[in-house]
C-alpha positions as CSV (number, residue, x, y, z in Angstrom):
1,M,0.0,0.0,0.0
2,T,1.5,3.3,-1.1
3,L,1.2,6.7,0.6
4,S,-0.7,9.4,-1.2
5,T,1.2,12.3,-2.6
6,A,-0.4,14.6,-0.1
7,T,1.2,12.7,2.8
8,K,4.6,12.2,1.3
9,R,7.6,13.9,2.9
10,P,9.2,16.5,0.7
11,R,12.5,15.5,-0.8
12,K,15.7,16.9,0.7
13,G,16.6,20.1,-1.1
14,A,13.1,20.6,-2.5
15,P,11.9,24.2,-2.6
16,S,9.6,25.3,0.3
17,Q,5.9,25.6,-0.6
18,G,5.1,28.4,2.0
19,P,6.2,32.0,2.0
20,P,9.7,32.8,3.2
21,A,10.2,33.4,6.9
22,D,11.3,37.0,6.1
23,Y,7.8,37.9,4.9
24,G,6.4,37.1,8.4
25,A,9.0,39.4,10.0
26,W,8.0,42.2,7.6
27,F,4.4,41.9,8.5
28,L,5.4,42.3,12.2
29,V,7.4,45.4,11.4
30,L,4.9,47.1,9.2
31,P,2.7,48.5,12.0
32,A,5.7,50.5,13.3
33,L,7.2,51.1,9.9
34,I,4.2,52.7,8.1
35,P,3.8,55.6,10.6
36,I,7.6,56.3,10.3
37,L,7.4,56.4,6.5
38,V,4.2,58.5,6.5
39,L,5.0,60.9,9.3
40,S,8.8,61.2,9.1
41,V,10.4,60.0,5.9
42,G,7.7,61.3,3.6
43,P,7.7,64.9,4.9
44,L,11.5,64.8,5.0
45,L,11.7,63.9,1.3
46,Y,9.0,66.4,0.4
47,G,10.9,69.1,2.3
48,I,14.1,68.3,0.5
49,A,12.3,68.5,-2.9
50,L,10.7,71.8,-1.8
51,S,14.1,73.4,-1.0
52,F,14.9,73.3,-4.7
53,T,11.9,75.3,-5.7
54,D,10.6,78.9,-5.3
55,A,7.4,77.8,-3.5
56,Q,5.6,80.7,-1.8
57,S,2.3,81.1,0.0
58,G,-0.5,83.0,-1.9
59,R,1.3,82.7,-5.2
60,T,-0.9,82.2,-8.2
61,A,1.9,81.3,-10.6
62,A,3.2,77.7,-10.8
63,T,6.1,76.7,-8.6
64,Q,9.3,76.7,-10.5
65,W,12.4,74.5,-10.0
66,V,15.3,76.9,-9.0
67,G,18.1,74.3,-8.3
68,L,20.6,75.5,-5.7
69,L,19.4,79.1,-5.7
70,N,17.9,78.9,-2.2
71,F,21.1,77.4,-0.8
72,Q,23.2,80.1,-2.5
73,D,21.0,82.8,-0.9
74,L,21.2,81.0,2.4
75,A,25.0,81.0,2.3
76,H,25.0,84.8,2.4
77,D,22.2,85.2,4.9
78,T,23.9,86.6,8.0
79,L,20.7,86.5,10.0
80,F,20.4,82.8,9.5
81,W,24.0,82.1,10.5
82,D,23.5,84.3,13.5
83,S,20.5,82.2,14.5
84,F,22.6,79.1,13.8
85,R,25.3,80.4,16.2
86,I,22.7,81.1,18.8
87,G,21.2,77.6,18.3
88,L,24.6,76.1,19.0
89,L,25.1,78.2,22.1
90,W,21.6,77.2,23.3
91,A,22.2,73.5,22.6
92,V,25.5,73.4,24.4
93,G,24.4,75.7,27.2
94,V,21.4,73.5,27.9
95,T,22.9,70.0,27.2
96,V,26.1,70.2,29.4
97,P,24.6,71.6,32.6
98,Q,21.5,69.4,32.1
99,F,23.7,66.3,32.0
100,L,25.8,67.3,35.0
101,L,22.8,68.2,37.2
102,A,20.9,65.1,36.1
103,L,23.9,62.9,36.9
104,G,24.1,64.3,40.4
105,L,20.3,63.9,40.9
106,A,20.5,60.3,39.5
107,L,23.3,59.4,42.0
108,L,21.3,60.9,44.8
109,L,18.1,59.0,43.8
110,N,20.0,55.8,43.6
111,Q,20.8,55.9,47.3
112,D,18.7,54.1,49.9
113,L,16.9,57.2,51.2
114,R,13.6,57.6,53.0
115,F,10.7,58.4,50.8
116,R,12.9,57.7,47.7
117,W,9.8,56.8,45.7
118,L,8.3,60.3,46.4
119,A,11.5,62.0,45.4
120,R,11.7,60.1,42.1
121,A,8.0,60.9,41.4
122,L,8.7,64.7,42.0
123,A,11.8,64.6,39.9
124,I,9.9,63.7,36.7
125,I,7.1,66.2,37.1
126,P,8.7,68.7,34.6
127,W,8.9,65.9,32.1
128,A,5.1,65.3,32.3
129,M,4.3,69.0,31.6
130,P,3.8,70.2,28.0
131,E,6.4,72.7,26.8
132,V,3.7,75.4,26.3
133,V,2.6,75.0,29.9
134,V,6.3,75.2,31.0
135,G,6.8,78.3,29.0
136,I,3.8,80.1,30.4
137,M,4.7,79.1,33.9
138,W,8.3,80.4,33.6
139,R,7.0,83.7,32.0
140,L,5.1,84.2,35.2
141,V,8.3,83.4,37.2
142,Y,10.3,86.0,35.2
143,H,7.6,88.6,35.2
144,P,9.3,92.0,35.9
145,D,6.6,93.3,38.4
146,A,4.9,90.3,40.0
147,G,7.3,87.4,39.2
148,V,8.5,85.1,41.9
149,L,12.2,85.6,40.9
150,N,12.1,89.4,41.2
151,E,10.0,89.2,44.4
152,T,12.6,86.9,46.0
153,L,15.5,89.1,44.9
154,A,13.8,92.2,46.3
155,D,13.2,90.5,49.6
156,L,16.9,89.5,49.8
157,G,17.9,93.1,49.1
158,L,19.5,92.2,45.7
159,G,17.3,94.5,43.6
160,G,14.2,93.6,41.5
161,G,12.2,94.8,38.6
162,R,14.5,93.3,36.0
163,D,12.8,92.1,32.8
164,W,14.7,88.9,32.3
165,L,13.1,87.8,29.0
166,T,13.3,91.2,27.2
167,G,16.8,92.3,28.3
168,T,19.4,91.7,25.6
169,A,22.0,90.6,28.2
170,T,19.7,88.2,30.1
171,A,17.2,86.7,27.6
172,L,19.3,83.9,26.3
173,L,20.6,82.9,29.8
174,A,17.0,83.0,31.1
175,V,15.7,80.6,28.4
176,I,18.7,78.3,28.9
177,V,17.8,78.0,32.6
178,V,14.2,77.0,31.6
179,G,15.6,74.5,29.0
180,I,17.8,72.9,31.7
181,W,14.9,72.6,34.1
182,A,12.5,71.2,31.5
183,G,14.8,68.6,30.1
184,M,16.7,67.4,33.1
185,P,14.1,64.7,34.2
186,Q,14.4,62.5,31.1
187,T,18.2,62.6,31.4
188,T,17.9,61.7,35.1
189,V,15.6,58.7,34.3
190,A,18.0,57.4,31.7
191,L,21.1,57.7,34.0
192,L,19.2,56.2,36.9
193,A,18.3,53.2,34.8
194,G,22.0,52.8,34.0
195,L,23.0,53.1,37.6
196,Q,20.5,50.5,38.7
197,N,21.9,48.0,36.2
198,T,25.4,48.4,37.8
199,P,26.0,45.3,40.1
200,R,26.3,46.3,43.7
201,E,29.0,43.7,44.2
202,L,31.4,45.8,42.2
203,H,30.9,48.8,44.5
204,E,31.3,46.6,47.6
205,A,34.5,45.0,46.3
206,A,35.9,48.4,45.5
207,A,35.0,49.7,48.9
208,M,36.6,46.7,50.6
209,D,39.8,47.5,48.6
210,G,39.8,50.9,50.2
211,A,38.5,52.9,47.2
212,G,36.9,56.2,48.1
213,A,33.6,57.6,46.7
214,W,35.3,59.4,43.8
215,R,37.5,56.4,42.8
216,R,34.5,54.1,42.9
217,F,32.6,56.5,40.6
218,R,35.6,56.8,38.2
219,T,36.4,53.1,38.0
220,V,33.0,51.4,38.6
221,T,30.1,53.7,38.1
222,W,31.2,55.7,35.1
223,P,32.3,52.8,32.9
224,A,29.0,51.1,33.6
225,I,26.8,54.1,32.6
226,K,29.1,55.6,29.9
227,P,27.1,54.1,27.0
228,V,23.9,55.5,28.4
229,A,25.5,58.8,29.1
230,L,26.8,59.2,25.6
231,A,23.6,58.2,24.0
232,I,21.4,60.5,26.1
233,S,23.8,63.4,25.6
234,A,23.7,63.0,21.9
235,L,19.9,62.8,21.8
236,N,19.6,65.8,24.1
237,F,21.9,67.9,21.9
238,I,19.7,67.1,18.9
239,W,16.5,67.8,20.7
240,N,17.8,71.1,22.1
241,F,19.2,72.2,18.8
242,N,15.8,71.6,17.2
243,S,13.8,73.3,20.0
244,F,10.9,75.5,19.0
245,A,7.8,75.5,21.3
246,L,9.6,76.4,24.6
247,V,11.6,79.4,23.3
248,Y,8.7,80.5,21.1
249,V,6.4,80.8,24.1
250,L,9.0,82.5,26.2
251,T,10.4,85.1,23.9
252,Q,9.3,84.4,20.3
253,G,13.0,84.8,19.3
254,G,13.4,88.3,20.9
255,P,14.7,90.6,22.0
256,G,16.3,91.7,18.7
257,G,16.8,88.1,17.7
258,R,18.9,87.2,20.7
259,T,17.0,84.0,21.2
260,R,16.0,83.3,17.6
261,L,17.0,79.6,17.2
262,P,17.3,78.2,13.7
263,M,14.0,76.4,13.9
264,L,12.3,79.7,14.9
265,F,14.0,81.5,12.0
266,A,12.7,78.8,9.5
267,Y,9.2,79.0,11.0
268,E,9.1,82.8,10.5
269,E,10.3,82.5,6.9
270,A,7.7,79.8,6.1
271,F,4.6,81.0,8.0
272,R,5.2,84.7,8.5
273,Y,6.7,85.6,5.2
274,G,5.5,82.7,3.1
275,Q,8.9,81.6,1.7
276,F,8.3,77.9,1.8
277,G,11.2,77.0,-0.5
278,Y,13.7,79.1,1.4
279,A,12.5,77.8,4.8
280,A,12.8,74.2,3.4
281,A,16.4,74.9,2.5
282,M,17.1,76.0,6.1
283,G,15.6,72.8,7.3
284,C,17.9,70.8,5.0
285,V,20.9,72.6,6.3
286,M,19.9,71.8,9.9
287,V,19.3,68.1,9.0
288,A,22.7,68.0,7.4
289,V,24.4,69.4,10.5
290,I,22.6,67.0,12.8
291,S,23.5,64.1,10.5
292,V,27.2,65.1,10.6
293,I,27.1,65.3,14.4
294,L,25.5,61.9,14.6
295,A,28.1,60.5,12.2
296,F,30.9,61.7,14.4
297,Y,29.2,60.3,17.4
298,L,28.7,56.9,15.9
299,V,32.2,56.8,14.5
300,G,33.6,57.7,17.9
301,R,31.7,54.9,19.6
302,L,32.8,52.3,17.0
303,R,36.4,53.4,17.2
304,G,36.2,53.1,21.0
305,G,35.0,49.5,20.6
306,D,31.6,50.3,22.1
307,T,29.0,48.5,20.0
308,S,26.3,48.3,22.8
């Protein structure tokens, strides 16, 4: 009695009758991939194409292809490069203190303290607040007449009535302080996660060998959290450089352009003056700069043998 063809085992080396296994993996990835393509990659490609045109709002004539003309004009636009310089000062001025303060807070919250759960909950409150709400709240803090800051300075005999957000000497510093306060919780959470993954046995062994607190941090703690620290610092720099809502609510780029970040400058060109093509060229330059920074970051990690 012979077996039917439907129950025969396939010969060795025979081609598979079902779909390849990779197709199943693609179906699993699609729910996450489609929003990225639609909401990120698609607008990015459209913006790049728009930067090579003379697109304007309210224009009845057809949009024309102008090639590199927008980029040539941008190369000689001193206002844009001033905003670019301010954007770099803002990004560095926020990212570096933000990381140092978050590291100290993460080390403190990693200790066995009473009510540590409450301290951790309070530390992430700024992270839960929308940037618009944060901006409005700090505008009230910086208010020249009824602000908490000036009231406190007046009570201490240090003067008061200073308009922090409209003074040319204080506006950028004032918004940097707000940026540090608003972004510190996410850095703290990332560093705290790295600290909690550090084995306690290493600290105990180092302490038994006579290592002090600073030496334990330098030889045990920092090597363990270094990948997390580098990653969150790079992300923070990118996020801060591309900031818009917080500074817009606080100063709208004033006074006299002292806090006009590149994203604010591009926004004004697009939606105040209607120069969509020119604003898209600005966006392309910012994307290129961020890509170069990321490339240096990744190359540095690979050369350092850090592939985690």
